[in-house]
GUSESE-538543 format. One record per residue (C-alpha): residue in three letters; x, z, y. Coordinates in pm, 1 decimal, padded with zeros to 6 digits. Layout:
BEGIN
+---------+----------+----------+----------+
| residuo |       xx |       zz |       yy |
+---------+----------+----------+----------+
|     ala |        X |        Z |        Y |
...
+---------+----------+----------+----------+
***
This chain:
BEGIN
+---------+----------+----------+----------+
| residuo |       xx |       zz |       yy |
+---------+----------+----------+----------+
|     met | -03213.7 | -00194.9 | -03826.5 |
|     ser | -02880.1 | -00022.0 | -03776.5 |
|     asp | -02724.9 | -00344.4 | -03647.2 |
|     val | -03011.0 | -00382.5 | -03399.6 |
|     ala | -02962.1 | -00026.2 | -03280.5 |
|     val | -02586.9 | -00068.0 | -03239.8 |
|     tyr | -02610.3 | -00398.3 | -03048.3 |
|     pro | -02746.5 | -00257.7 | -02715.4 |
|     ala | -02484.4 |  00017.7 | -02723.8 |
|     ala | -02209.6 | -00239.2 | -02778.3 |
|     val | -02339.7 | -00450.4 | -02489.8 |
|     arg | -02350.1 | -00141.6 | -02266.9 |
|     ser | -01993.2 | -00053.8 | -02361.5 |
|     leu | -01875.4 | -00408.9 | -02286.4 |
|     asn | -02051.2 | -00408.4 | -01949.1 |
|     glu | -01891.3 | -00074.7 | -01860.2 |
|     arg | -01544.4 | -00206.6 | -01948.3 |
|     leu | -01600.9 | -00524.9 | -01746.2 |
|     his | -01730.8 | -00323.6 | -01450.8 |
|     gly | -01427.8 | -00097.7 | -01469.2 |
|     gly | -01198.7 | -00399.7 | -01486.2 |
|     val | -01351.2 | -00545.5 | -01170.9 |
|     gly | -01298.9 | -00213.7 | -00993.5 |
|     val | -00934.2 | -00192.0 | -01101.2 |
|     gly | -00876.2 | -00553.4 | -01000.1 |
|     ala | -01028.4 | -00488.8 | -00657.8 |
|     val | -00802.5 | -00186.9 | -00605.7 |
|     val | -00494.1 | -00387.5 | -00707.6 |
|     ala | -00589.4 | -00669.8 | -00468.8 |
|     ala | -00651.9 | -00422.8 | -00186.1 |
|     thr | -00315.6 | -00256.8 | -00249.4 |
|     ile | -00137.2 | -00592.1 | -00232.8 |
|     cys | -00314.9 | -00680.6 |  00092.2 |
|     trp | -00241.8 | -00340.6 |  00249.0 |
|     ser |  00125.5 | -00361.3 |  00146.9 |
|     thr |  00177.0 | -00711.6 |  00285.6 |
|     ala | -00001.7 | -00610.3 |  00607.0 |
|     gly |  00291.0 | -00383.9 |  00692.8 |
|     val |  00539.1 | -00668.6 |  00666.7 |
|     ile |  00318.4 | -00894.7 |  00878.5 |
|     ala |  00275.5 | -00618.6 |  01138.1 |
|     val |  00652.8 | -00576.4 |  01174.1 |
|     lys |  00699.1 | -00951.6 |  01213.3 |
|     ala |  00422.5 | -00964.9 |  01474.9 |
|     asp |  00602.6 | -00701.4 |  01688.4 |
|     val |  00275.8 | -00570.2 |  01834.8 |
|     arg |  00174.3 | -00208.8 |  01898.3 |
|     gly | -00058.9 | -00049.8 |  01645.0 |
|     leu | -00367.5 | -00024.3 |  01868.2 |
|     pro | -00407.9 | -00390.0 |  01976.4 |
|     leu | -00301.8 | -00511.0 |  01632.1 |
|     thr | -00568.7 | -00298.9 |  01462.1 |
|     phe | -00835.3 | -00392.1 |  01717.5 |
|     trp | -00795.7 | -00765.6 |  01666.9 |
|     arg | -00764.2 | -00715.8 |  01293.4 |
|     val | -01103.7 | -00545.1 |  01262.5 |
|     val | -01265.3 | -00792.1 |  01503.6 |
|     ile | -01146.2 | -01089.0 |  01296.6 |
|     val | -01247.2 | -00925.4 |  00967.8 |
|     ala | -01591.3 | -00837.6 |  01108.0 |
|     ala | -01636.3 | -01199.2 |  01216.9 |
|     leu | -01536.6 | -01328.9 |  00873.1 |
|     phe | -01774.5 | -01097.7 |  00687.2 |
|     gly | -02043.6 | -01170.7 |  00944.4 |
|     ala | -02005.2 | -01542.0 |  00873.3 |
|     val | -02050.8 | -01469.7 |  00502.7 |
|     met | -02369.8 | -01277.7 |  00581.8 |
|     val | -02502.1 | -01569.4 |  00785.2 |
|     ala | -02418.1 | -01810.9 |  00501.8 |
|     gln | -02606.0 | -01585.4 |  00258.9 |
|     arg | -02895.1 | -01547.9 |  00505.3 |
|     gln | -02849.5 | -01173.3 |  00527.7 |
|     arg | -02927.2 | -00964.1 |  00833.1 |
|     leu | -02716.6 | -00675.5 |  00957.4 |
|     arg | -02946.5 | -00373.3 |  00964.2 |
|     trp | -02921.9 | -00102.5 |  01227.6 |
|     ser | -02941.4 |  00157.9 |  00951.2 |
|     ala | -02629.8 |  00005.6 |  00790.7 |
|     ile | -02442.5 |  00025.8 |  01121.9 |
|     arg | -02536.9 |  00393.6 |  01159.4 |
|     gln | -02422.0 |  00474.8 |  00807.1 |
|     ala | -02097.1 |  00278.8 |  00842.5 |
|     ala | -02010.0 |  00414.7 |  01188.8 |
|     pro | -01820.6 |  00729.4 |  01075.1 |
|     ala | -01615.1 |  00529.8 |  00826.4 |
|     gly | -01546.1 |  00261.8 |  01086.6 |
|     ala | -01416.1 |  00516.0 |  01335.2 |
|     ile | -01191.6 |  00679.7 |  01075.8 |
|     phe | -01068.0 |  00344.5 |  00943.7 |
|     gly | -00972.6 |  00227.6 |  01291.6 |
|     leu | -00765.6 |  00538.8 |  01355.6 |
|     thr | -00613.0 |  00516.7 |  01006.4 |
|     ala | -00490.0 |  00162.4 |  01062.3 |
|     val | -00364.2 |  00240.0 |  01413.8 |
|     met | -00152.0 |  00528.2 |  01286.0 |
|     phe | -00015.2 |  00322.1 |  00998.0 |
|     phe |  00083.2 |  00023.3 |  01210.6 |
|     glu |  00224.0 |  00249.3 |  01481.0 |
|     ala |  00431.1 |  00431.4 |  01217.7 |
|     leu |  00607.2 |  00102.6 |  01145.1 |
|     arg |  00765.6 |  00118.3 |  01490.4 |
|     tyr |  00946.5 |  00439.3 |  01397.8 |
|     thr |  01021.1 |  00395.0 |  01027.5 |
|     ser |  01057.9 |  00123.7 |  00764.3 |
|     val |  00773.2 | -00057.5 |  00590.4 |
|     gly |  00897.2 |  00088.5 |  00262.1 |
|     ile |  00875.4 |  00450.7 |  00376.6 |
|     ala |  00532.2 |  00406.9 |  00539.2 |
|     thr |  00393.7 |  00229.1 |  00231.6 |
|     ile |  00541.4 |  00478.1 | -00014.2 |
|     ile |  00389.2 |  00768.5 |  00179.3 |
|     ala |  00055.7 |  00586.4 |  00161.8 |
|     ala |  00098.6 |  00586.0 | -00217.0 |
|     leu |  00029.6 |  00961.6 | -00208.3 |
|     thr | -00335.1 |  00889.5 | -00123.1 |
|     pro | -00456.1 |  00930.7 | -00485.1 |
|     val | -00261.4 |  01256.3 | -00514.4 |
|     leu | -00444.5 |  01402.0 | -00214.7 |
|     ala | -00778.2 |  01248.1 | -00313.1 |
|     met | -00775.1 |  01372.6 | -00674.1 |
|     pro | -00847.5 |  01744.3 | -00616.2 |
|     ile | -01107.6 |  01659.5 | -00351.0 |
|     ala | -01280.7 |  01417.8 | -00591.0 |
|     ile | -01280.1 |  01683.6 | -00862.4 |
|     arg | -01428.9 |  01943.3 | -00628.4 |
|     phe | -01689.1 |  01742.0 | -00438.3 |
|     leu | -01759.7 |  01432.7 | -00651.5 |
|     his | -01730.1 |  01614.2 | -00984.8 |
|     glu | -01489.5 |  01356.2 | -01122.9 |
|     lys | -01294.0 |  01457.9 | -01431.6 |
|     pro | -00913.6 |  01435.7 | -01414.9 |
|     thr | -00728.7 |  01258.5 | -01694.8 |
|     leu | -00381.8 |  01319.3 | -01831.4 |
|     leu | -00279.6 |  00969.0 | -01720.0 |
|     gly | -00407.7 |  01033.4 | -01367.7 |
|     val | -00223.2 |  01363.8 | -01336.3 |
|     thr |  00094.5 |  01205.2 | -01475.1 |
|     cys |  00074.6 |  00916.4 | -01228.7 |
|     ala |  00015.3 |  01162.5 | -00943.8 |
|     ala |  00327.0 |  01356.5 | -01039.5 |
|     gly |  00521.0 |  01030.0 | -01059.6 |
|     ala |  00398.0 |  00931.4 | -00714.2 |
|     ile |  00522.2 |  01257.8 | -00565.5 |
|     gly |  00861.1 |  01212.6 | -00729.9 |
|     gly |  00882.5 |  00851.5 | -00615.6 |
|     val |  00806.4 |  00944.3 | -00256.0 |
|     ala |  01074.2 |  01215.0 | -00259.5 |
|     leu |  01335.9 |  00980.1 | -00404.8 |
|     phe |  01254.7 |  00696.6 | -00165.3 |
|     val |  01178.2 |  00873.9 |  00162.2 |
|     ala |  01460.1 |  01131.3 |  00163.8 |
|     pro |  01749.8 |  00877.7 |  00159.8 |
|     gly |  01562.1 |  00636.7 |  00387.5 |
|     tyr |  01497.5 |  00905.3 |  00646.4 |
|     arg |  01868.8 |  00921.3 |  00724.1 |
|     asp |  01852.0 |  00561.2 |  00841.9 |
|     ala |  01906.6 |  00526.9 |  01215.0 |
|     ser |  01583.6 |  00323.8 |  01247.9 |
|     thr |  01370.7 |  00617.9 |  01130.4 |
|     ser |  01254.9 |  00904.3 |  01350.2 |
|     leu |  01032.2 |  01199.7 |  01263.3 |
|     arg |  00739.1 |  01035.4 |  01441.2 |
|     gly |  00725.1 |  00753.9 |  01183.6 |
|     pro |  00673.7 |  00964.1 |  00867.4 |
|     leu |  00436.5 |  01196.5 |  01054.5 |
|     leu |  00219.6 |  00904.3 |  01162.8 |
|     ala |  00228.3 |  00767.6 |  00807.1 |
|     ile |  00118.9 |  01106.3 |  00669.5 |
|     gly | -00160.9 |  01125.9 |  00927.4 |
|     ser | -00273.4 |  00776.9 |  00829.4 |
|     met | -00271.5 |  00872.0 |  00460.6 |
|     met | -00482.3 |  01183.9 |  00523.0 |
|     ala | -00731.4 |  00989.1 |  00737.3 |
|     trp | -00749.8 |  00723.2 |  00465.3 |
|     val | -00862.8 |  00987.9 |  00213.6 |
|     val | -01141.2 |  01091.7 |  00452.3 |
|     tyr | -01239.1 |  00725.5 |  00490.3 |
|     leu | -01258.0 |  00680.1 |  00112.7 |
|     phe | -01496.4 |  00972.1 |  00065.9 |
|     ile | -01718.7 |  00872.5 |  00357.4 |
|     thr | -01731.3 |  00518.9 |  00217.3 |
|     lys | -01812.2 |  00646.2 | -00132.1 |
|     arg | -02124.6 |  00817.0 |  00001.3 |
|     ala | -02230.8 |  00537.4 |  00236.7 |
|     arg | -02190.5 |  00260.7 | -00021.9 |
|     ser | -02471.4 |  00400.5 | -00239.1 |
|     ser | -02733.4 |  00225.1 | -00027.2 |
|     ile | -02543.5 | -00061.9 |  00142.6 |
|     gly | -02414.7 | -00387.4 | -00004.9 |
|     thr | -02043.4 | -00461.4 |  00013.6 |
|     ile | -02061.4 | -00751.1 |  00261.0 |
|     glu | -02302.1 | -00573.6 |  00494.5 |
|     tyr | -02098.7 | -00253.4 |  00478.8 |
|     met | -01769.6 | -00428.6 |  00556.9 |
|     thr | -01928.3 | -00611.7 |  00849.5 |
|     ala | -02079.6 | -00294.3 |  00994.1 |
|     met | -01770.2 | -00084.7 |  00927.1 |
|     asn | -01530.7 | -00324.3 |  01100.2 |
|     leu | -01768.8 | -00369.3 |  01394.8 |
|     thr | -01788.3 |  00006.2 |  01448.5 |
|     ala | -01410.6 |  00030.5 |  01410.3 |
|     ala | -01372.7 | -00227.7 |  01687.6 |
|     ala | -01621.9 | -00037.6 |  01903.9 |
|     thr | -01423.3 |  00282.9 |  01851.2 |
|     leu | -01089.7 |  00124.1 |  01941.0 |
|     ala | -01209.1 | -00082.8 |  02240.7 |
|     pro | -01217.5 |  00208.5 |  02490.1 |
|     leu | -00874.0 |  00324.8 |  02372.9 |
|     leu | -00736.5 | -00025.8 |  02410.1 |
|     leu | -00877.0 | -00061.6 |  02761.6 |
+---------+----------+----------+----------+
***
C-alpha cells in the first residue's frame, strides 16, 4: 500500500521537474534569440521603429499561420487581453533597437540582463514568489557584470549617453511587459497570445511609423 501511495507523488514530482525544465529551456532559447537580434539589427542598419514594426508583423503572420494550420480562431477577447502587452512590447523593442545606434550590442544586451534584478522584488511583492539564495546571488552577479562591462565600454567613442538610457528604458518596459503577460496568459494559449500580442504591437507602432 505504501508503494501505491508513493507512486502518484513520484509522478507528480517528475512532472513538475519536466515542466520546470521546459520553462528554463524556453527562457534560454528566448535569451539566445533576443541576443542575436541585436547583432542582426546592427547589420541591417535600419532605425528601431521600422525594424520593430516589420518584425512584429512577420512574427504575427507566422503565428497566425500556425493557428490556421491547427484550425484555431483568433478571439476578440484574446486581442483585448493581449493589447496592453503588445503596446508595451512594441515600445520595448523600439527602444532596444534604437539604443544600438548609440551604443554597442554588448552594452545594450548586458543592460538587458538586469531585467531579472528589477523583476525580482516586484514578483515578490505582487506575485508572492519566494526568492532563493541562488536567485539573489545571480542578481548580485548581474549587477557586478553590468558595472564591469558597461563602465569601460562607455568610454568608447561609438557610445553616447542616449544609448544606455534607451537600453535602460527598454529593460524597464520589458519588466512591465513580463508582468502583464503573466496575468494575461492565465486564460490564453501561447500561440493565440503571441499572434494577438504581435498584431496589437504592430497596430500601436503603425501610427508612429507613418
